[in-house]
Each structure stands twice: as C-alpha cells, then as structure tokens.
N, C-alpha and C positions, 0 to 999 in steps of 0.2 A: 280820801283814803292815804294812809299812811304807806311807804313803799315797804315791802315785806323783803326779810333778809333773803339770801340765796339757799335754797334746801339741798342738800346733796343727797340724803338719805331718802327722802319721800318726794313727791311728785306736789310742786304747788300750781293748783289747776282752778283757783279763783280768775274769774274772766269777768271783769268790772262790768263791762257793757251787759252780759248776760244776766248778771244780779240786777244791775239800775233799771232794766227792762222789766225785773219782777215786781219791782217799787216796793210798797211797804208791805206785802203778802207774805207775812213772816212763815205760812205752813209752804209756800214755794220755796222761799228761801233755804227751808230746812230741807225739803225735798232735794234741792238743788245742790245743797253743802252734803246730802246724803249720796249722791251719785256722783259726785267728784271722790269723794272720800271712797268708794267702795270700785272706782276706776283703777285706784293701786293695791295691788295686791299683797305689797309690803305694808299696806296698813289693816286692811281686812280681808278675808277671803270672801268667795260666793257663799251667799247667805249665812256670813259670819257677823256680829255685833249688831248693835239696833242703835237707831238715834231719835231725838226727840225735841218738841217744843213748845211752848205754853202762850197761848194767846188769850185776851178776853173774847168773851162770845156773848148772845143774848140767849136766855134761858126760856126756850119756846114755851114754859108754862108762867111763868113770871115774869117773864122780859126784864130781868135784871139781868146786871153784868155778871158774868162768871167767869172763873178761869177755867179753861179747857187745856188738855194736855194732848197733844197729836204726836204717835208714838209708831214705828213700825210693828205692825203686826205678825201674828206667828208664821215663820215659815218662810218668810219673804225675805228679800236680798238689798241691801242698801244702794250699792250701783245700780239696781234697775228700778229704785223704789218707785211709784206713782201714787197718787191721791188714793187708789182703790186699795194700796197694800198696807193703809195706816189706821190706827185705833184712834178715836176721840172719845176722852173719857173726862170727868168732871173730877178736877184736881182734887177739889176738898172731899168729895165721897172716897175718892180712891185713900187720901189721908186718914179717912175717920174709920176705914176698916182696919185701923190699930186698934180700935173700941173693941172687937172681935175676934182680934187673932187671937188663936191659942196655943202658941208655941210650934216648934219644928214639924209636930205630928200633924199640925194642921194645914200642911201647905197646900197639898191638892184642892183641900175646899175652899182654899182662897182665891184659887185662878178660877172657879166656878163664880164666885162674887163679883169678880172683874165686871161679868155681865150685868150688874146691878150699878155700874158706875158708867156705865155707855152714855155720851152725850151725844154722837151723830149714829144714828140707825143704819149707815151705811158702812159702818167699820168693818175692818178685818178683826178676827175673833184676836184678842190682845194675848200678847206673849207671856212667858214664865216673867220675863225681864221688866215687865209694866210697873211694878211697885219699886225697883230701883232707880227708874227715872222720878215716877210720883212723888216719893219721899225726900226728893232734894229739889230746894228752891227755885233752883237758877232756871231761864228763860231756853236756853236750849243747851242740849247735853248730846255728847256724844260717847257710847259704849263701842270700844274696837278692842279687836285680837292684833295688832302689830306684833310681828315675831319680835322684835326688839325689846318690845315691855313684856311680852310672855316669858323671853329670857331672863327678863329680869325677876318677874313673879315667878318662875320655874328655879330659881337659882337656891341653892342651900342656904344662903344668908340674906333673902329677900328684902328684907325688913331695914337692915342694915346698910344693904346696897341701894335700896330706894331713897335713904337718908342721905348717902353718900353722894350721889348722884343730883338729887335737886333740895337739901336742906330740909327746913323745915316747910317748903313751898307745895310737897305733895304727902298725901297720907297713904297708910297703907291699912289693908284688912287683911286676916289669913285666909287661908281657901274655906270656901262655904259654898255647898251647891246653891246655884241661882234660886230665890223664890222671895218672898214677903220677908224671911226674917233678914237675909242678904242685905236688903233694903232699910232695914231697920240700923244693920252695923255701917251702912252708908252714911244715913242720916247721924248717927253717935259719933263717928268719925270726923264728919262735918263740924259738928257741936265741939268737941273737943279740938278742932283744928283749924278755926275760924281764919278765913284768909288763903286757904290753899288752894292750888291753880287745877288740883284733880286727885283721884285716888288709884292707885295699884291693887287690884285683887291677888292675892297670894294664887299662883298656880292657873291664872283666869287671864286677866285683860288689863285693861283700862278705863277709867272713869274722867272724864273731862269736860267744861262747860264752858260757858260766855253769856252775856246777857245780848248779844246778837248774833247772828247766822253767822257773820263773816268772824268776829272774836272767837266764838266756838271753833271754829274751822283752823285758825291761826293756832289757838291755846293747843288744841289736838296737834297740829304737823308738829309744833315747837317741841312739846314732849316729847314725840315719837323720834325727832332728829336729836334731842340729846340724849337720848337712852342710845337711841343708834352711834352718834358718836364715840359715847364712854364704851360701848361694846368695842369696836374699831380699834380704839388705843390699846383696849386688854388683848386685842388679837395680835396685834402689832409687838405689843410687851413680849407676850408669850411664844410668837415666832411660828408655830403651829398651830393647826387644831385637829382634833379627834385623834391626837398620837401622833400625826404624819399620816404617809402613804405607805399601805401595805403589800397593796397588789397595783401592779400595771395595768390599766384598762387597755383593753383592745382598741385597735385604731377605729375609726366612725362607721365605716364601711363594713367592718369585720362585726362591729356590734349590731349593727341594724340586721345582718346576716343571723346571725344567733338567734337573734330576737323573734325575726321573721320564721327560724325552724322551731323555737320551744313554743312560741306562744299558742299554738292549736293545743297541744299537750298540757299546756297550764290552765287555760280557759276548760276543757273539757275536766279536769280534776277541780276546779274552782265550781264547776258548774254541776256537782254531784248531788244537789237538791234543788238548786232553780240555775237555769240557765243564766248565765252572764255574758256581759260584754265587756271587751278590754281595752287598755292604754298601756303606751310606753313611751319612758321619757329615758332619756340618756344626758340630760342638762348638767353643767358643770358642779352644780349644788348636789347632786345626787349622787354623781361620780366621787366627789370630794368624801362624802359620808361612805358609800357602800365599799369604797376600795381602803377604808384607813382601819388602823390597827383599833379604834375603839367602837368598831360596827358591833363587834361579837359581845360587849359590853352594856352598850346603848342601848341597841335594838330592842332586845327583850324587855327594857325598863318599861316601855311603852311612853305614851306622850300625856300631856299635863292639861292640855286645856279641853274641855267638852265638847267646842266644836271641831276639834281634831280628831278625838278617838270615836266619836258619835259616826264618823264618814269613814275613818279608816280601820277600825276595830283597835282593841288597846296595843296591839302588836302587830309586826310583821312576820311573814315567816321568809327566813331567810335560805335560800336555797345552799347546800354543800356539794357545789358542781364546780370544777374548776371551769377557768374563763376557755380554756382550750379544748374542754370535753367536746368529744364527737357526737353531735345530734343528729346523726342522718337514722341511726338505727332507732326508729317511734319503740320498738318493742325493749328493746335494751333501755332507753332514758325513762319510758314508764316505769320498768323494774327500779328505779332510781329515784325516780319521783315521788311514786306513790307512798313509799315509808313517812317521807318528809310531809305529806300533805296529812296522813292519817295520824301522825305525831300530833301534828298543828290542832287536828279537830278533837283529838283526848284531850288535850292540853287546854283548850277553851271550854271542852265540857266541863273539866275538872274546875276551871275558874267559875263556871257558871254555877255548879253545885256546892260550890263552898262557900259562895256568895249570896246565893237566892234567898229569897226572903218566902213565908207561907205563900204569900199573894203574888208573888212574881210573875209575869209572862211567863209562856213557854219558851225554852230554850229557842233562839235563832239560828240560821244558819253557820254552823261551825267552820266553814271553810275563810280562807284568809282573803282580806282584800287586799291588801298591799305585799307583792312579792319581790324580793332581791335577789338579783343574780350577780354577785359581785364580779366586777370585771367589765361586766355588759352594761347592764342598767336597771331599772325599776319598772313592776307591772302591776297595773290596779286592775281590778274586776269588779263590776258591780251591773245593776240593773239597767242602766242605759249608757250611752256613751258620755251624757252629760255628768251623769252622777259620777262615773268612774273617771274621768278626767276632774271633776272636782275633789274625789278623795285621793288623787294623785297630788294634786295642787296645795291640800290639805296635809298630807305627808311631807311634802317639801317643806311649809312651814312649821311643820313640826322640827325638820332638821336643822333648819334655821336657829329654833330655838335651842333647840339642845348645841348647837355651835356656839350662839352668844353665851347659855349660862355655864358652860364649861371654861369660855374663855373668863366670864367672871369670877366664878367657883367651882362649883360641882354641880352637874344637872340633878334635879329632884323631879320625879312624876307622881303622881296620886296615888295614892295607893290602893290596892284592887278593889278593894270594899266601894271605896270613894267612887271609882271608875265605873261598879257594876251597880251602883244605886242610881247613877246618871244613865247609865246605857239601857237598862230594864225598868226606869222608872214609868211608873203608871199613867203619866202625861205624855210621856215620849210615845208609850205603846198608844194611847188614843190617839197622839197625834199622826202614829204610823196607819193607824185603821182609818183615819180620815181621807187617807191618798186615795185618789179616783183609780178605779180600777183601770188596771192595765189592757192596752190596744191587744187585737188578737195576734199580732206579727211583733209585739214588743220583745226586747231581747233576741230578736234574730238579725243576722246579717246578710245583704243579699249582694249580689254582685248581677247586673242586668249589661249585657252588650245591646249594641246599637242605640243605648239610651241617650243619642245626641237631639234624638226627635223622634217622632211618630209613633209607633207601637212602642217601642221601647223606653221611651221616654212617658209613655202614660202608665209602663208596668212599672218603673221606679217611682213615680209619683204616688201610685197606689198603695205601693209599699210603705212607703213614709207616712202618706196619711193612714196606715194601719199599724204603724209603730216601728217598722223597722227601719236599721240605719243601712244606707245602701251606696254600693260601687257603681257611679257610672261609667261605664266605657264606653267608647265610640272611635273609630277610624279617626273623625274629625275633632283636635283639639279644639278646635272655636266653638261647633256643637256642643261639646261636653260640657266646655267651660259655661257656655251661655247656659244649657239646661238645668245648671246646678247652682247659678247664681243668686238664685233665692231662698236657697238653702245655707245654713251655718254649719262649720265642720262636725258638728256634733251629729248631723242626721245625713248627710251626704258627702261626698268626696267625687273629683272627677279625674279621670286615669285615661289618657289616650292609650288605645288598643288596636292592634290589627290581629284580628281573629284568626287569620292564616298564618301567622309567628307563632311557634312555640313558646320564642325567648319571651315575646310581647306579652303574652297571656301569662306566663310565670311573673312577670313583674307585676303585670296588673292584681294577680292574687297575692303578690308579695306587697304591696301597697294596702290590700284590703285586712289582710292579717296586722300587719302594722299600727294601723288606723283603728282598729276595731276587733282584734283578737282571731279572728279566725272567719268561716263561713259557713252559714247554714243554706242558703239559698242561691243557686246556680239558673239564671234565665237566660238562655242563650237567642237573643231576637235580632241580632243582626242580620241583613241580610239585603238582597238585591235581586232584581228579577228583569228576566232577559225573556222576550218572548217573539221567537222565529220559527220557522219551517227548520225539518231536517236538513234540508237545503241550503237553507242560510245558516244554520247553527256552525259557527267555527270551532274548533279545538281549544282558542282562548277563551270565548263563551261558556264552555263546558268546563275548562278548568276553573275560572272564575267562579262559578257556582257552586262545584264540588267544594273547592277550597274555603270560602266563606261559609258556606250553609252547614256541609257535613264535615269535613275538617276541623271546620271549630268549633262545631258541636262535640267532635271528637275531645279535641284538646280542652274546651273548658269541664268537659263531664271528668276527663281522665286527672287534671291537676285539682279541679275541686273535691273530687272524690280524695283523693290522698289528703286532702287539708280534714275533710270531714272524718274520716277514719281515723286521724289523729286524736280529733276531739272526742270521739265515740260518743257523740249525741247526736247520730242520725242525721237526716237534712233531705235536701227536695232538690231535684233538678227538673226543670223545665224547659222544653224547647219550642220554639213556635214554629209550625211548620206551616202546612196549608192545604185546604182542600185538595188542590193539585195532587197532594200526592196520593188520593183517595182515589180521583176520577181521572179519566182519558179525557184530554180534550185536545184542539187542535194547535198546533203552530207553540209545543210547550216542552220540547224532549227534554229540553236540558233543565230547564226549572222543576217539571214536574218528578225527576228522575230522581235531583236532588233532594226534593220535599219527601218523595217516598222512602229514601235513603236515612233520612232524619227521623220518620217515624217508625223504622223498622228498629235503628241504632237505639232506639228508647226502647223496644219492646227486648230488646238483648240486654240492655244495660238494666233494666227492672228486674229481669229473672239474675242476673248476676249481684246488685245490689242490694237485695231486698236484704240477705243475712246482716247488712251492717246498719239496716234500718233506713237507707236509702231510696225514697222513691222518686220515681222518673216518670214523668208524664209528659203527654203535648197538647199543645193549645192548638187548634187548627182555624186560622179566620178564612174568611171568603169577603172578597169585595171590599175590603176596607180601602176605601179612595178618599175621604174625608182626612183631611190628617196624617195620610201616609206617606213616606218619603218613596217607596217603592213605586208608588204611582204617579210619579214627577217623569216627564220624558217620555222615553222612547217604549217603557213598558205599558203605558195608558195607551200611546198610539196602537201599539200592535195589538192589543186586547181589543182595541175599537177595530181596527181592520178587520180582527180575527171573526167579530161578531157583526160585523157589518154596519157598524154606528158610528157617532161622532165622538171624540174625547169627551165633549160639553154630556153628552147624552148616557154616560157611563155610569154615576150615580144613580139614576132614575132607573136603567136597565137592572143594574143588580140585585137594587132593592126590591125589583118587582119580579125578579125570577126565585125569589125565596120563599118559603111558605108563609112567613109571616110579613112578607112585604117590609122588611125594615133595611134601612140605611146602618150599617156596622161602623162602628166608629174605633178607634183607639183604647177609648176606655173600657168598652164592652171586652177586648183582649185582655185586659188589665184585669178586670173583673175575673174572666176566665181563669187567669191566673194565679189569681187569689184564692179563688174557689180550690185548686190545686193544693196551694201550700198551708191554708189556715182551716177549711173546711173539711175537705175531703181528705183525713188524716190515715184512713186505711186503705187507699186505692193507689195504686201502682201500676204501670204499663199500660195506662188509658189515653183514650184520645177524647178529647172534650173540644166538639165543634162548637166555635162561634161564628153561624154565617146567616142566621136566619132559617134556618132549617132548609137544606139542599137534601132531597130525597136520596139523588144519585150518589152521595156522599156519605149516606150512613152507613157506618162502620158494621160490615156483617161478614 
C-alpha cells in the first residue's frame, strides 16, 4: 500500500493490519471504511451521509452471477454501521427503475419500488439516497457532508468555486431534493465529465468513489482536505470571520453559571408542547459565531444542508438578553423570555402556513431546537439527550459551513419552500411514524442520591431502563463512577455529593442542569442505619442519621423544587424511608425517628407543592438485606442481636415474617419508585410499602 500524505484537516484512520484481517470481504471493508469516516465529525455527523459497495453474488433463483449493491439503510449512522444496518439490492433491477420513473412527481412511489430490488432478505429499509449510489458505476462510493464541502456547496458561486479548486476533476450539480431524479443528475454529470473523481452537490454535500474501499476512502479524504486548505487560505486572506467580534464572551465559569440559571426556564418554554431534554455548549466555534457582528444577518438565513435543518429546525432563536443580565429573578426573566418564544412560534407557524401543500402533514412542534445566548453559549432541546446533543453538533456544522462560505464569497441558504418540502416530506413523516414508541420515562431527567450501590443504584438503573436520563450521586466518588461505567454520557452522569452539604447538593443540581437542562424526578435514597439502644445511642449517631436522612431530604427537595418551578412542568420527589418510620421496634430510636421525620416531611411537602404539580411520595422498604449497603457491618449485627438470631439467618428471618414470605430486593424498591413516577400520576402524599406485607406497618 502506498504511503499516504499527511492530512491536516481530516483524520487518516485507515489501519493496514485491521483492513488486511478482513481479507477480500468487500462488504466488511466497506463497513470498516464507513466506521472510520463516521469517527471524524469534520467528515460527517451522526446519522449523516451514506456509503456503499458493489459485489458479485450468486442469484439464489438462477445461480448466475449478479451485481449486488450494499448501501447504508434508512436512519442509520455510518460511524456505527454494521451488517444489520445495510440494504442489499440487485443493481440491475435498481437501474431498470429508470424505465418506470415518471418524473419528480413520482419520487415517493419510487421509494416503494426499491423493495422490489431487494437481494438480501434481511436488508434494512433502503434510504431515499439508494439510487444516487445505484446509478453510478463505481464499486465503492461515499456520500458525505463535510463542513468544508458544504461550505463550497453553499457559497453564492458554488459551481465556479468548485472549478477553481479542482479544475475539471470534479463535477457539480445544482441543489435538488434527494431522490431518484438526483441519481439521474449524478449519472448525467458523470457521462458529461468522464474521468472526474467526485461530484459536489449544490447546498448539500459530496459524492466520491473508488474501485477499492481504500481508494474510495483516500479519494474522499483528499477531496475534503483540498477544500479545507482552500477555505483556510481564504480566511487567512480575509483576516476576520463573521465580521469580527461584537461581544466579549463572559469568562468560562461565569458562562456555566449563567447557563445553569437560565436552562430550566428555557427548557420549560421549549417544552410547551412536549417535554424536552437539553444540552449546552460554549465551544470556541460557537462563541466565535454567536458573539460576532454577522450573527444577526446569518442566523435568520437558516441552514443549507438537509441533514442539518432536519435536526436543528430551519433557524435558531437568538435571545435578546444582555450577557450580564440578572437571572436570579425567575419571574422577571420569564417576562422577557416568553415574548421571544412566542414570536418564534408565530414565525414558524407562518413558515408552515406559507409553504404547506394540501397533503402536508400537520404542523409539528413550533418551539426552537437551537437557542443562542450571545456572550454565554448555545442551548439545544430535543426529545432525548442523544438527539439534542446531535442537534447541537449539527448546528456547529452549520456554523462551520457559514464560516467557510462567507470566507469564499457569500453564504446562501436553501429557499424556505425547498426546506419545507424536505422537513414535511411525506417520506420523512413516514419515517417519523415508524419510530418506536417512547418508553414511560422518556424525556424525564432524574437525580438519585446514594446511587453508588444498593437500592439507589437499582433505582437509577430502573430509571434508565424506562427511558430517563439520570444523575447518579453518592458520597463515594469511586462507587458512583463504578455504577455509571456501563452507561454513556447521553444516559447518565456521575456526581460526587455529600447530602448533608447545601453546597454539594447545589453543585450536583448544577451539573444535572448543565448536562440535561433541568430536573423532573428527585429520589432521595442516600442512607445509613444505626441500630442501638437509647443508652448506647450517641449524639454523633443521632446527628449523623438526622443529617443524612432528614436534612439531606430537605435540601434535595428544596433545591430540586426551585428548578422544577422554573421549568413549570411539575415533577416528582420520591423519598426512600423505611417500615421503621411506622413501627416501633427495639434498639432503633435514632434511625426510626429519622425515618418517621422523612415520612412526615413528605406529607408536608405534598400539601405545599401540589399547586406546582410536584408530587411527593414515600417508598418504604423493609428487610432489603441482599444487595443493600446498609446491611453491611454493624447494622446487620445489631438487627440480628435485637432479634436473637445470627447475621446469616437474617434473609430467611425477614422473608418469613412478611405476609407473602418474600425476600425483598433492591429491584423491588426500584419498581415502587417507578410506580410513583410513571403510573400513579394522580397520587401524592402517599406511602408505598414494599415489604412483602407487614401488618403492623399498614398505614392507618
């Protein structure tokens, strides 16, 4: 293999040993190429672009050799693409669709006909871009959305710029919505320009190819590198980007503080139709754009690449707030933000009404996805953390595109009608309708104390399994980091937190807000147990239990409620107490008193917070010996002594004493919490006993 030149603007990731291990398996090599292309966000973002290869296979009906095209299926991501995510189609059948194609009005029907071209019966649904690959003759093809190429594609004089950069070695086709006809235009461009190495799609992206997977990969990188070098020279010649800086950004920590203060309010407003999860970024690329002189001119133009605006909406909401705005008074701030959101919604409605067709799907959520706060940073809000993070990444791609296009000549966005026709395309609507049903806790953000193990960890894991994003907190940094190691940052984050410290709890909630946008569910599960007689109970024992169980619950409720009220979306507080708060028992004065205080505080807060639609409930465990941290050490020894048995006999002892004769596990407590937050949506002030049935603990 020839030595490749050094790349500056893209990552050369081809590993000869890994590729050699795949042998002559062209599909495996195509998947390998796809994955390493998708690993570089400068080449294409999550879910963006598609790749393909063509191989010779045996027709199962005729046993003759036929050409089969393997291409990324609908809704996939090249960075994580596997064999399950691709479609295998007879190339000849796909090309024969030209015989029945009825023009631009026939595009939607053609997608249905792709199914008649399927070779591999385990294929993923073919995407709208399938004919773009099939009508070109090359063995390996990449369709990518690199920022540099879209900048060229979105420049005012894109065709001339393409020729200036690559001469006669690159083709160019004007903007056209993806579909069968665009495939015909690529075929025509190649026929008129034999020998070209790729094609620039106006306002859209790039097509490159090669006879082998490696040749295709190298061709893609070289074309992107050339465009990137050209843009870098243009920026250097120009000296400034986006007209230069207009606003000096706040220092980094002040930006984070401002973001944490305003995010719950933004989340509440962005969730007027459906609850959203948030993301915040103040990266260098973002700050350069949002603090520039050209922000006011460029932001309303919207994005050009369909992959961008399908995730970001056609344009962002720019907040007209001073970077030094006092954000402490939520009422005053809401009065300033409400009109901005309402104006955005009305403008989106006008866009819909102006561009709609008689058969267009109903208008979708008119709230902004991208929100810009000059001097501070950029927020995004969508249905889950991954989607909102990806939307943010796509808007950063759009910023890079505007940066490059403005350096070249002048940035041009898609006409609003073209953008609408993609956003509300019936095929896009059908894709949305095929999305799996959301889980019960989807769009919810939870914070769980004591989540480093035992009951708290089981609760956090149940929340994630049911669709929530979770902030794990625990006194032990090691425990909480170990508990979250199997999850990615789109599912859970770990925060060390001492629940007896107001400062620590404020920090934990700040991290929750910056990571996810707010909070919906507060679960206070942190605890410990001390079993001693009155005579043996020390003041230190008493204070420790009161601080962890009662003060911790108070602080978690107080700070969590403040955030929930900013959002105006209601919420849930669930406190993990104990049967011991209801039943008098021996050697239990400090623990039982603290648990009773937790239960009564819950009743008090349920009465107080109901007007804010914040529900407050208790889950009462009993005898959770297996997997529970508080049953380690002295507590187990104390309970065994109090009941006249050995520690080893405790699980069987506690199981026998409940009515159902069941051993209670941490997962059972997690199910009780789930019932409170996902099923019993009209219940507050309740105590749910998860104890197998203890008659003396029946609330009465």
